[in-house]
C-alpha positions as CSV (number, residue, x, y, z in Angstrom):
1,M,-43.1,0.5,4.5
2,N,-40.4,1.7,6.8
3,E,-40.7,4.9,8.8
4,L,-44.0,6.0,7.2
5,N,-46.3,3.3,9.2
6,P,-49.9,3.8,9.4
7,I,-51.1,3.7,13.0
8,E,-53.2,1.8,12.7
9,N,-54.0,-0.3,9.7
10,R,-57.4,-1.6,8.7
11,S,-58.0,-5.3,7.7
12,D,-61.5,-4.6,5.6
13,F,-59.0,-4.4,2.6
14,T,-55.4,-4.5,1.4
15,M,-53.2,-2.6,-0.7
16,S,-52.5,-4.1,-3.3
17,G,-48.9,-2.7,-4.9
18,Y,-47.4,-2.0,-8.4
19,A,-45.6,-4.4,-10.2
20,E,-41.4,-4.2,-9.0
21,E,-39.0,-3.5,-11.6
22,P,-36.5,-5.8,-12.5
23,E,-32.9,-5.6,-10.1
24,S,-31.2,-4.3,-13.4
25,S,-33.5,-1.3,-13.2
26,K,-33.3,-0.9,-9.4
27,T,-29.1,-0.2,-9.3
28,S,-29.3,2.1,-12.6
29,W,-31.7,4.8,-11.3
30,P,-28.4,6.9,-10.6
31,V,-28.1,6.7,-14.9
32,Q,-31.3,7.5,-15.8
33,R,-31.2,11.0,-13.1
34,L,-27.9,11.9,-14.6
35,L,-29.7,10.7,-18.2
36,W,-32.3,13.0,-17.6
37,F,-30.4,15.9,-16.5
38,L,-28.0,15.5,-19.6
39,R,-31.4,15.9,-21.8
40,K,-32.3,18.9,-20.3
41,Y,-29.3,20.5,-19.6
42,W,-27.7,19.1,-22.8
43,W,-27.1,23.1,-23.7
44,L,-24.6,23.8,-20.4
45,P,-21.5,21.3,-21.9
46,V,-22.2,22.9,-25.4
47,V,-22.1,26.8,-23.8
48,S,-19.0,25.5,-21.8
49,L,-17.4,24.2,-24.3
50,L,-17.7,26.8,-26.7
51,L,-16.7,29.5,-24.4
52,A,-13.1,27.4,-22.7
53,S,-12.8,26.4,-27.1
54,G,-13.2,30.6,-27.5
55,A,-10.7,31.2,-24.8
56,G,-8.6,28.7,-26.1
57,I,-7.9,29.7,-29.5
58,G,-7.6,33.8,-28.1
59,F,-4.8,31.9,-25.9
60,V,-3.4,29.5,-28.6
61,D,-3.3,32.9,-31.0
62,R,-0.9,34.6,-28.5
63,L,1.4,32.1,-28.4
64,P,4.8,32.4,-30.1
65,P,5.6,29.8,-32.6
66,M,7.4,26.7,-31.6
67,F,10.5,25.0,-33.3
68,V,12.3,22.1,-33.0
69,S,16.3,21.3,-34.3
70,N,17.3,17.7,-33.4
71,A,20.7,16.3,-33.1
72,Y,22.2,13.0,-32.3
73,M,25.6,12.6,-30.1
74,W,26.9,8.4,-29.9
75,E,29.6,6.8,-27.5
76,P,32.3,5.9,-29.9
77,V,34.7,3.2,-30.0
78,K,37.1,3.3,-27.2
79,L,40.7,1.1,-27.1
80,R,41.1,-0.3,-23.8
81,L,45.0,-0.7,-22.8
82,P,45.9,-3.4,-20.5
83,Q,46.9,-1.0,-17.7
84,G,43.4,0.9,-17.4
85,E,44.2,4.4,-17.7
86,L,41.0,5.5,-19.5
87,Y,38.9,7.0,-17.0
88,D,35.8,5.0,-15.7
89,E,32.1,6.2,-14.9
90,N,28.9,4.6,-13.9
91,D,27.8,2.5,-16.4
92,Q,24.0,2.2,-14.2
93,T,23.9,5.9,-14.3
94,F,26.0,7.2,-17.4
95,Q,22.8,7.9,-19.2
96,A,21.1,10.1,-16.7
97,T,24.6,11.9,-16.1
98,Q,24.7,12.6,-19.7
99,T,21.1,13.9,-19.6
100,E,21.1,15.8,-16.6
101,L,24.3,17.1,-17.4
102,L,23.3,18.6,-20.9
103,Q,20.1,20.3,-19.1
104,S,22.1,22.1,-16.6
105,R,21.9,25.3,-16.4
106,A,26.5,25.2,-16.4
107,I,26.2,24.4,-19.9
108,Q,23.4,26.6,-20.5
109,D,25.3,29.6,-19.6
110,L,28.6,28.6,-20.7
111,T,26.7,28.1,-24.4
112,L,25.0,31.5,-24.4
113,A,28.4,32.8,-23.3
114,R,29.7,31.2,-26.2
115,L,27.4,32.4,-28.5
116,S,27.2,36.2,-27.3
117,A,31.0,36.3,-27.3
118,V,31.1,34.5,-30.9
119,S,29.1,36.7,-32.8
120,T,25.8,39.4,-31.7
121,N,24.0,37.7,-34.0
122,G,24.0,34.5,-32.4
123,F,22.2,35.7,-29.3
124,M,18.8,36.3,-29.2
125,S,16.8,37.8,-26.3
126,Q,13.5,38.5,-24.8
127,G,13.8,41.7,-23.5
128,D,16.5,41.6,-20.4
129,Q,16.8,37.8,-20.5
130,P,18.0,35.6,-23.3
131,L,15.7,33.4,-25.4
132,P,14.6,30.4,-23.5
133,V,15.5,27.0,-24.8
134,E,13.8,23.7,-23.9
135,I,16.3,21.0,-24.0
136,T,15.5,17.1,-24.1
137,V,18.3,13.7,-23.7
138,S,16.0,10.6,-25.3
139,G,18.3,7.6,-25.8
140,G,17.9,3.6,-25.1
141,T,19.2,2.1,-22.0
142,K,20.4,-0.5,-24.8
143,S,21.6,2.1,-27.4
144,S,24.9,4.2,-27.4
145,I,23.0,6.7,-29.7
146,V,21.6,10.0,-27.8
147,E,19.1,12.1,-29.3
148,I,18.9,16.1,-28.6
149,Q,16.3,18.0,-29.4
150,A,16.1,21.6,-28.5
151,K,12.6,23.8,-28.6
152,A,13.0,27.4,-29.0
153,A,10.9,30.5,-30.9
154,N,13.1,31.5,-33.5
155,A,14.2,28.4,-36.4
156,A,17.7,30.5,-36.8
157,Y,18.4,30.6,-33.2
158,I,17.5,27.1,-32.2
159,Q,20.0,25.1,-34.7
160,T,22.8,27.6,-33.7
161,Y,21.8,27.1,-30.4
162,L,21.8,23.2,-30.4
163,N,25.3,23.0,-32.3
164,T,27.5,25.1,-29.6
165,L,25.6,23.3,-27.2
166,M,27.2,20.1,-28.2
167,I,30.7,21.7,-28.5
168,V,30.2,23.5,-25.4
169,Y,29.4,20.1,-23.5
170,L,32.8,18.3,-25.0
171,E,35.2,20.9,-23.9
172,Y,33.4,20.7,-20.6
173,K,34.0,17.3,-20.4
174,R,37.8,17.7,-21.7
175,D,38.4,20.7,-19.1
176,I,37.3,18.3,-16.4
177,R,39.2,15.2,-17.2
178,K,41.7,17.5,-17.0
179,V,41.5,18.8,-14.0
180,V,40.4,15.5,-12.5
181,S,43.9,14.5,-14.2
182,G,46.1,17.3,-12.8
183,D,45.0,17.0,-9.8
184,T,45.1,13.2,-9.1
185,L,48.9,13.5,-10.5
186,A,49.8,15.7,-7.8
187,S,48.5,13.9,-5.4
188,I,49.7,10.5,-7.0
189,T,53.3,12.2,-6.9
190,E,53.0,13.5,-3.0
191,Q,52.5,9.7,-2.4
192,V,55.4,8.6,-4.4
193,Q,57.8,10.7,-2.3
194,L,56.7,9.7,1.0
195,T,56.7,6.2,-0.1
196,E,60.4,6.6,-1.5
197,H,62.0,8.2,1.7
198,E,60.1,5.6,3.7
199,L,61.5,2.3,2.0
200,K,64.9,4.3,2.0
201,T,64.5,4.2,6.1
202,E,63.7,0.6,5.8
203,Q,66.3,-0.5,3.1
204,D,68.8,1.2,6.0
205,A,67.4,0.0,8.7
206,F,67.6,-3.8,7.3
207,M,71.1,-3.1,6.1
208,A,72.5,-2.1,9.9
209,F,70.9,-4.9,11.3
210,Q,72.7,-7.3,9.1
211,Q,75.8,-5.1,9.5
212,T,75.9,-6.0,13.8
213,N,74.8,-9.8,13.5
214,N,75.9,-12.4,11.0
215,L,72.5,-14.0,10.3
216,L,73.9,-17.2,8.7
217,I,76.2,-17.4,12.4
218,V,73.0,-16.9,14.4
219,Q,71.2,-19.4,12.6
220,E,73.7,-22.3,13.0
221,E,73.7,-21.5,16.8
222,G,70.2,-21.4,17.1
223,T,70.1,-24.9,15.5
224,V,73.2,-26.3,17.8
225,A,71.2,-24.4,20.8
226,G,68.0,-26.0,20.5
227,N,69.6,-30.1,20.0
228,Y,71.4,-29.5,22.9
229,L,68.1,-28.2,24.9
230,A,66.2,-31.1,23.5
231,G,69.0,-33.6,25.2
232,L,68.9,-32.1,28.5
233,K,65.1,-32.0,28.2
234,T,65.3,-35.7,27.8
235,K,67.9,-36.3,30.7
236,L,65.8,-34.4,33.1
237,S,62.6,-36.7,32.3
238,D,64.8,-39.4,33.0
239,L,66.2,-38.4,36.0
240,H,62.6,-37.5,37.2
241,L,61.8,-41.1,36.9
242,E,64.3,-42.5,38.8
243,D,63.6,-40.2,41.4
244,Q,60.4,-41.1,41.4
245,E,61.2,-44.5,42.2
246,L,63.6,-44.0,44.6
247,A,61.1,-42.0,46.6
248,A,58.3,-45.2,46.1
249,A,61.2,-47.2,48.1
250,L,61.6,-45.2,51.1
251,R,57.8,-45.2,51.8
252,H,58.0,-48.9,52.0
253,P,57.1,-50.4,55.4
254,T,59.4,-53.1,56.8
255,N,56.7,-55.8,57.5
256,E,55.1,-54.8,53.8
257,A,58.4,-55.4,52.5
258,T,58.9,-58.7,53.9
259,D,55.7,-59.9,52.8
260,M,56.7,-58.9,49.4
261,G,58.8,-62.2,48.6
262,G,62.2,-60.1,48.2
263,V,60.6,-57.5,45.4
264,Y,61.9,-55.2,48.3
265,V,65.4,-56.5,48.2
266,S,65.6,-56.7,44.6
267,S,64.8,-52.7,44.8
268,E,67.0,-52.4,47.3
269,Q,69.8,-53.5,45.2
270,A,69.1,-51.9,42.3
271,A,69.0,-48.0,44.6
272,V,72.3,-49.5,46.3
273,G,74.6,-51.2,43.3
274,G,73.8,-55.1,45.8
275,A,72.9,-56.6,49.3
276,P,75.1,-58.1,51.1
277,A,75.3,-62.2,51.4
278,A,74.5,-62.3,55.0
279,R,71.2,-60.2,55.0
280,Q,70.1,-62.4,52.9
281,T,71.2,-65.6,54.2
282,A,69.7,-63.7,57.8
283,L,66.2,-63.6,56.2
284,N,66.0,-67.1,55.3
285,E,67.0,-68.5,58.3
286,L,64.3,-66.7,59.7
287,E,61.8,-67.9,57.6
288,Q,63.3,-71.3,58.2
289,L,62.8,-70.4,62.1
290,K,59.1,-69.3,62.0
291,I,58.5,-72.7,59.7
292,Q,59.5,-74.3,62.5
293,R,58.0,-72.9,64.9
294,A,54.4,-73.2,63.2
295,Q,55.1,-77.2,62.6
296,L,56.1,-77.8,66.4
297,S,53.2,-75.7,67.5
298,E,50.6,-78.1,66.2
299,R,52.2,-80.5,68.4
300,L,53.8,-78.8,71.8
301,R,52.6,-75.9,74.1
302,P,53.9,-72.6,73.9
303,Q,55.4,-73.0,77.2
304,H,57.4,-75.8,75.6
305,P,61.1,-75.4,75.9
306,R,61.7,-76.0,72.3
307,I,59.1,-73.5,71.0
308,V,60.5,-70.9,73.7
309,K,64.0,-71.3,72.4
310,L,62.7,-70.9,68.4
311,N,61.0,-67.9,69.8
312,A,64.1,-66.5,71.2
313,D,66.1,-67.7,67.8
314,I,63.1,-65.5,65.6
315,A,63.4,-62.3,67.8
316,N,67.2,-62.3,67.4
317,A,67.0,-62.8,63.6
318,E,64.4,-60.2,63.4
319,K,66.3,-57.8,65.7
320,M,69.5,-58.2,62.6
321,M,67.2,-57.5,59.9
322,E,65.9,-54.6,61.2
323,S,69.4,-53.4,61.3
324,F,69.8,-54.5,57.7
325,H,66.7,-52.6,57.2
326,R,67.8,-49.6,58.8
327,Q,71.2,-49.5,56.7
328,S,69.1,-50.0,53.8
329,R,67.0,-46.8,54.5
330,D,70.1,-44.8,54.7
331,Q,71.9,-45.7,51.7
332,L,69.0,-44.8,49.7
333,A,68.3,-40.9,51.2
334,E,71.9,-40.7,49.8
335,S,71.3,-42.0,46.8
336,R,68.2,-39.4,46.4
337,Q,69.8,-36.6,47.9
338,A,72.6,-37.0,44.7
339,L,70.2,-37.6,42.5
340,T,68.4,-34.2,43.4
341,L,71.2,-32.4,42.9
342,K,71.7,-33.8,39.3
343,I,68.6,-32.7,38.5
344,E,69.2,-28.9,39.4
345,N,72.0,-28.9,37.9
346,T,70.5,-30.1,34.7
347,E,67.5,-27.4,35.0
348,A,69.9,-24.6,35.5
349,S,71.2,-25.8,32.0
350,I,68.3,-26.0,30.2
351,Q,67.6,-22.4,31.3
352,E,71.2,-21.2,30.2
353,W,70.2,-22.7,27.4
354,E,66.4,-21.7,26.4
355,A,68.0,-18.4,26.4
356,R,70.2,-18.6,24.1
357,V,67.8,-20.1,21.7
358,L,65.2,-17.7,22.4
359,E,68.6,-14.9,21.9
360,A,68.8,-16.3,18.2
361,K,65.7,-16.5,17.1
362,S,64.8,-12.8,18.4
363,H,67.3,-12.1,16.1
364,L,65.9,-13.8,13.2
365,G,62.8,-12.8,14.0
366,E,64.0,-8.7,13.7
367,A,66.2,-9.4,10.4
368,E,62.5,-11.5,8.7
369,R,60.5,-8.3,9.9
370,L,63.1,-5.7,8.5
371,K,63.2,-8.0,5.5
372,L,59.3,-7.8,4.9
373,N,58.9,-4.0,5.8
374,V,61.6,-3.4,2.7
375,E,59.6,-5.9,0.1
376,R,55.9,-4.0,1.6
377,T,56.9,-0.7,0.7
378,Q,58.7,-1.6,-2.6
379,S,55.6,-3.1,-3.5
380,V,53.9,0.1,-2.6
381,Y,56.6,2.0,-4.6
382,D,56.4,0.0,-7.4
383,R,52.6,0.2,-8.0
384,L,52.5,3.9,-7.4
385,M,55.0,4.6,-10.3
386,L,53.4,2.8,-12.0
387,L,49.9,4.4,-11.7
388,M,51.6,7.9,-11.6
389,Q,53.0,7.0,-15.6
390,N,48.7,5.7,-16.3
391,V,47.7,9.0,-15.3
392,G,50.1,11.0,-17.2
393,L,49.3,9.0,-20.2
394,G,45.5,8.8,-19.8
395,R,46.0,12.6,-19.7
396,N,47.3,13.0,-23.2
397,I,44.4,10.7,-24.8
398,D,41.4,12.1,-25.9
399,Q,38.8,9.7,-23.7
400,G,35.5,11.4,-24.9
401,D,32.5,9.7,-23.8
402,L,30.1,11.1,-26.6
403,A,30.9,12.5,-29.9
404,I,28.8,14.3,-32.7
405,L,27.1,12.1,-34.6
406,Q,24.9,14.4,-36.6
407,P,24.8,18.1,-36.4
408,A,22.0,20.3,-35.3
409,S,18.8,19.3,-38.2
410,P,17.2,22.3,-39.7
411,A,14.2,23.8,-37.2
412,K,11.2,22.6,-38.3
413,R,7.7,24.3,-36.9
414,I,5.5,22.5,-34.4
415,Y,2.4,22.5,-33.0
416,K,2.1,20.6,-30.0
417,V,1.9,23.2,-27.8
418,E,-1.6,24.4,-29.6
419,V,-3.1,21.1,-30.1
420,N,-2.0,20.6,-26.3
421,A,-3.4,23.8,-25.1
422,L,-6.9,23.7,-27.2
423,G,-7.4,19.7,-26.0
424,A,-7.0,21.4,-22.4
425,A,-9.5,23.8,-23.4
426,I,-12.2,21.5,-25.3
427,M,-12.1,18.8,-22.3
428,G,-12.0,21.9,-19.7
429,G,-14.9,23.2,-21.1
430,L,-16.7,20.1,-21.8
431,G,-15.7,18.3,-18.3
432,S,-16.9,21.2,-16.6
433,G,-20.1,21.5,-18.2
434,L,-20.4,18.0,-17.4
435,G,-19.5,18.7,-14.0
436,I,-22.3,21.0,-13.5
437,I,-24.9,18.5,-14.9
438,L,-23.6,16.1,-12.5
439,L,-23.4,18.6,-9.5
440,M,-26.7,19.9,-10.2
441,A,-27.9,15.8,-10.3
442,L,-26.7,15.0,-6.9
443,R,-28.2,18.1,-5.4
444,D,-31.4,18.2,-7.5
445,D,-33.7,15.4,-4.9
446,R,-36.5,15.4,-6.6
447,F,-37.8,12.1,-8.3
448,I,-37.6,11.0,-12.1
449,S,-38.1,7.5,-11.2
450,L,-40.9,5.0,-10.3
451,T,-37.7,3.3,-8.8
452,E,-36.8,6.2,-6.8
453,V,-40.3,6.8,-5.3
454,S,-40.2,3.1,-4.2
455,A,-37.2,3.1,-2.6
456,K,-37.1,6.7,-0.6
457,L,-40.9,6.4,0.3
458,G,-41.6,2.5,0.9
459,Q,-44.9,3.0,-0.4
460,A,-46.8,0.8,-2.7
461,I,-46.9,1.6,-6.5
462,V,-50.5,1.8,-7.4
463,G,-50.4,3.7,-10.9
464,E,-47.9,5.2,-13.1
465,V,-49.4,8.5,-14.9
466,P,-46.8,9.0,-18.2
467,A,-46.2,12.1,-19.9
468,V,-47.0,13.2,-22.5
469,R,-45.2,15.8,-24.6
470,D,-46.5,16.0,-28.5
471,L,-50.0,16.9,-27.1
472,D,-51.1,20.8,-26.3
473,A,-50.8,20.9,-21.9
474,A,-54.9,21.0,-22.5
475,A,-55.1,17.9,-24.6
476,T,-52.6,15.9,-21.8
477,R,-55.0,16.9,-19.0
478,L,-58.1,14.4,-20.0
479,F,-58.4,11.2,-22.3
480,V,-61.6,11.2,-24.6
481,E,-62.8,7.5,-25.9
482,D,-62.7,8.0,-29.3
483,G,-58.3,7.5,-28.6
484,E,-56.9,10.9,-29.7
485,Q,-54.8,10.9,-26.7
486,P,-51.6,8.3,-27.0
487,H,-52.3,4.9,-26.0
488,D,-50.1,4.7,-23.1
489,Y,-51.7,7.9,-21.4
490,A,-55.1,6.1,-21.9
491,E,-54.0,3.1,-20.7
492,S,-52.0,3.6,-17.3
493,F,-55.6,5.1,-15.8
494,R,-57.0,1.6,-17.0
495,N,-53.9,0.4,-15.3
496,L,-54.9,2.4,-12.0
497,R,-58.6,1.1,-12.1
498,S,-57.7,-2.1,-12.8
499,A,-55.5,-1.6,-9.3
500,L,-58.1,0.1,-7.6
501,F,-60.8,-3.2,-8.4
502,F,-58.4,-5.7,-7.3
503,M,-57.4,-4.4,-4.5
504,A,-59.5,-6.1,-1.8
505,S,-62.8,-9.2,-2.5
506,E,-65.9,-7.0,-4.2
507,A,-67.3,-6.8,-0.5
508,K,-64.5,-4.8,1.2
509,R,-63.6,-2.4,-2.1
510,P,-62.1,0.6,-1.4
511,R,-65.5,2.7,-2.9
512,V,-64.8,6.1,-1.4
513,V,-61.7,7.4,-2.3
514,L,-59.6,10.5,-1.1
515,I,-57.1,11.9,-3.9
516,T,-54.1,14.6,-2.8
517,S,-51.3,15.3,-2.7
518,A,-47.8,17.1,-0.4
519,Q,-48.1,20.1,-2.8
520,P,-49.7,22.2,-5.2
521,H,-49.2,21.1,-9.4
522,E,-48.6,17.5,-8.4
523,G,-51.4,16.8,-10.9
524,K,-53.9,15.3,-8.6
525,S,-56.8,17.0,-10.0
526,T,-55.7,15.7,-13.4
527,V,-55.5,12.0,-11.8
528,A,-58.8,12.0,-10.2
529,V,-60.9,13.2,-13.1
530,N,-59.2,11.1,-15.7
531,L,-59.5,8.2,-12.9
532,A,-63.3,9.0,-12.4
533,R,-63.7,9.3,-16.3
534,T,-62.2,5.7,-16.6
535,L,-64.1,3.7,-13.8
536,A,-67.5,5.3,-15.6
537,L,-66.2,4.4,-18.8
538,G,-66.0,0.7,-17.3
539,G,-69.3,0.8,-16.6
540,S,-69.1,1.9,-12.7
541,R,-71.7,4.6,-11.4
542,V,-69.1,7.8,-10.3
543,V,-69.4,10.5,-8.8
544,L,-66.4,13.0,-8.5
545,I,-66.0,15.8,-5.8
546,D,-64.6,19.0,-6.1
547,G,-63.4,19.3,-2.4
548,D,-60.9,22.4,-2.9
549,L,-63.6,24.6,-1.8
550,R,-61.0,27.6,-2.3
551,K,-59.8,27.1,-5.4
552,G,-61.7,24.1,-6.9
553,A,-61.1,24.3,-10.9
554,L,-62.5,20.9,-11.9
555,H,-65.2,22.2,-13.6
556,K,-63.7,24.1,-16.0
557,L,-62.3,20.8,-17.0
558,L,-65.8,18.8,-17.4
559,G,-67.0,21.9,-18.9
560,L,-69.6,22.7,-15.6
561,Q,-70.9,25.2,-13.5
562,A,-68.9,26.5,-10.3
563,E,-71.8,26.8,-8.0
564,P,-74.2,25.5,-6.7
565,G,-72.0,22.4,-5.1
566,L,-70.1,21.1,-2.2
567,A,-70.6,23.7,0.1
568,E,-74.1,24.6,-0.7
569,I,-75.0,20.3,0.1
570,I,-72.8,20.9,3.1
571,R,-75.5,23.2,4.8
572,Q,-78.5,21.3,2.7
573,P,-78.2,17.6,2.5
574,G,-81.5,17.3,1.1
575,D,-80.8,19.1,-2.0
576,M,-77.8,17.1,-3.1
577,E,-79.3,15.5,-5.9
578,K,-80.6,18.8,-7.4
579,L,-76.7,19.7,-7.2
580,I,-75.0,16.6,-8.9
581,Q,-74.5,17.9,-12.0
582,N,-73.6,15.2,-15.6
583,N,-72.0,15.8,-18.8
584,S,-72.1,14.2,-22.3
585,Q,-70.5,11.2,-20.6
586,S,-72.7,8.6,-19.1
587,N,-72.3,6.9,-15.6
588,L,-69.8,9.8,-14.6
589,F,-71.4,13.2,-12.3
590,F,-70.2,15.9,-10.5
591,I,-70.3,17.7,-7.2
592,S,-68.6,21.3,-7.9
593,R,-67.1,22.8,-5.0
594,G,-69.9,25.2,-5.2
595,G,-69.5,28.8,-3.1
596,I,-66.3,29.9,-2.0
597,A,-65.8,28.9,1.5
598,G,-64.0,30.7,4.2
599,N,-62.4,27.7,6.5
600,S,-63.3,24.7,4.5
601,G,-61.6,22.7,7.3
602,D,-64.1,22.8,9.3
603,Q,-67.2,22.4,6.9
604,F,-65.8,19.2,6.4
605,L,-66.1,18.3,10.4
606,D,-70.0,19.1,9.6
607,R,-72.2,16.5,10.3
608,G,-73.9,17.4,6.7
609,F,-70.6,16.3,5.1
610,D,-70.9,12.9,6.4
611,E,-74.5,12.4,5.5
612,M,-73.9,13.3,2.1
613,V,-70.9,10.6,1.5
614,A,-73.4,7.9,3.8
615,R,-76.3,8.8,0.9
616,L,-73.5,9.1,-2.0
617,R,-72.0,5.9,-1.0
618,Q,-75.5,4.2,-1.6
619,Q,-76.2,5.7,-4.6
620,F,-72.8,5.2,-6.9
621,D,-70.3,2.4,-7.1
622,Y,-67.3,4.7,-6.5
623,V,-67.1,8.4,-4.7
624,L,-63.5,10.3,-5.3
625,L,-63.1,13.3,-3.5
626,D,-60.3,15.6,-5.0
627,S,-58.8,17.7,-2.1
628,R,-56.3,20.5,-1.6
629,P,-52.5,19.5,-0.8
630,V,-51.8,18.5,2.7
631,F,-49.2,21.6,3.0
632,A,-51.7,24.1,1.4
633,A,-54.6,23.6,4.2
634,A,-55.9,21.2,6.5
635,D,-58.6,20.0,3.9
636,A,-56.6,16.7,3.2
637,S,-55.8,15.4,6.9
638,T,-59.3,16.2,7.5
639,L,-60.7,14.4,4.9
640,A,-58.5,10.9,5.0
641,P,-59.9,9.4,8.1
642,K,-63.7,9.8,6.7
643,V,-62.9,7.7,3.8
644,D,-62.1,4.2,2.9
645,G,-58.8,5.1,1.5
646,T,-56.4,7.5,-0.2
647,L,-54.6,8.0,-3.6
648,F,-51.2,9.8,-2.5
649,V,-49.9,11.6,-6.2
650,V,-46.5,12.5,-6.8
651,R,-44.8,14.2,-9.6
652,S,-41.7,13.1,-11.7
653,H,-39.0,15.8,-11.6
654,F,-41.0,18.0,-9.2
655,S,-42.0,16.1,-5.9
656,S,-39.3,16.2,-3.2
657,P,-39.0,12.7,-0.9
658,K,-39.0,14.7,2.2
659,P,-41.8,16.9,1.7
660,T,-43.8,13.9,0.7
661,R,-42.4,11.7,3.2
662,E,-43.9,14.5,5.8
663,A,-46.9,14.4,4.2
664,L,-47.7,10.5,4.2
665,S,-46.6,11.0,7.7
666,L,-49.1,13.7,8.8
667,L,-51.5,11.2,6.8
668,Y,-50.3,8.4,9.5
669,Q,-50.8,11.0,12.2
670,R,-54.4,11.2,11.4
671,R,-55.0,7.7,10.8
672,A,-55.1,7.7,7.5
673,R,-55.6,4.9,4.9
674,V,-53.0,5.2,2.3
675,L,-54.1,2.7,-1.0
676,G,-50.6,3.7,-2.8
677,V,-48.7,6.4,-4.8
678,V,-50.0,7.3,-8.0
679,F,-46.4,8.4,-9.9
680,N,-47.5,11.2,-12.1
681,Q,-45.7,12.9,-15.5
682,A,-42.9,9.6,-15.3
683,D,-40.7,9.8,-18.5
684,P,-42.2,7.1,-21.0
685,S,-38.7,6.3,-22.5
686,A,-37.5,5.4,-18.8
687,S,-36.5,1.5,-18.1
688,S,-39.0,1.5,-15.1
689,Y,-41.5,2.3,-17.5
690,Y,-44.1,-1.2,-18.5
691,Y,-47.2,-0.1,-19.5
692,Y,-48.2,-1.5,-23.4
693,K,-47.0,0.5,-25.9
694,D,-49.5,1.5,-29.1
695,G,-49.7,-1.4,-31.4
696,E,-47.4,-3.8,-29.1
697,S,-48.8,-7.3,-27.4
């Protein structure tokens, strides 16, 4: 149980739930609800279908007849000229373009104007407006044939209209091409004139340049100047190299030149054209003196006269060599100065000849530019002339994209609009009826199946009583032992008896049971009477008490007296045995309601009622107490805590979840012990019903 958990659970007995349904039935309850509403309100779709069909027939009867005519156009074979002067259209959008054009308002207006001008009988109208015509164009993407279909309310008019439409379409395409050709030709002619003027200007400029410049002489002069300039640059490179050598010779010190062992001397000779023999002799003598001094220094002291004399000779020789070196540097400086003058003269010559080469190249470049301008303008002029010739040729050639393959066929009557209207009316009527039933099924929350009761109440289901529709109302209230009632109806109470038997062990079995419901007319009294009869047939001593002190009517079902009864027993418990009634069924005893009481709830709180229940518990196996509904009075909520358990009755297609949950919640607040729910008037054809049918095993 979910939100309706009791405040306190008794441990002396347990509630035994009803057999659970298979998973398939738990998920199919919305379908069952919808099917039940369809069976009950089947006439709603029938009525809505008849009304909608009648309206559809009336609408169709007022529709004018519709006729259709078909014609075919195709894309004829074209002559592809090599110059490409045929008009070109986008192949990807060609079909859609022709369709839109044939259906356009412009073509239709031209068609109406043609019909109105040719013959007054060819133009038909409805009032002030022309007769409407529906044009449909179709054709495969891989086919060159186009089908044109026209629909209108007049057979003769639609055929004439379709033929005129195709003719107007072809003329419109030709006129458009002529306009396009004329505009294009005028534009090209203007461009030809402008290009021709530009070509003449370029040619005059080139001829004027050739008259003032001999291109052959300019080209030859440029070649000679280039060759001579290359020689000057080679000579300048050699002079720079020689200048670098002289600069290196001037940077060498005297001692370094001496240590080089004659290398410097040879360089100096190369610079000045050769050194005097005396200088070489002096250098050799200086070297010899140094060698002698080195040898004598090993044996003589530095102050020895011979050593002193050698030092003096060496000093004189070095002075002589210094004089020679000074003379060589002067000569090298003079030579480098002369070389620098040659370099400057050569560079000046190079600049002069470079200017001549650049001038020659400038003249040749200008001539080439003028020549290219003439050739480019000539090429543009030639293409424009060819294009102008092609456009002029194409303007005079018939290049229609489509041609009439088959004229409009004789008009035929069609009934598509009528069929669609009737179909829409039938579907709308049937859909509206089913929609109303679906809305009713969604808005009606009354229980229709055992699955809904279990899911929405969370209570154990201890019994399910089927509805019996093939007997009168009186017969369905009670069943008799000889089997006059349907087998499944009697079997349902036997199952309820079994559930009551096996709720707990024998010592703790609920014996005093209250039977109630949330609202009147849910069948609690019928369940109470039939359960009492079933228990009695099973051999148990049963007393049935009519606890409805205001409107109790169980005595009518059993054919017994209404008074005296319960009201009198509560006041005089000692007279109970005298007031217990019995009919022809053995083991079944009955206490009627007795005299009508003003406030029955207060009487159930009387001590006499408790004494009566205690004495009945000792004398009978089961005490069944039928009371007023929970919301009808406080009787049920007052009696529930005084009994062993309460059976709560809900009725199929009558009881709603909200009041039922509120009634159960009220019982739990009064510390009642609800044994479970009895589902009354259940649909025997529903998938949730599991009683054995008569003759089934």
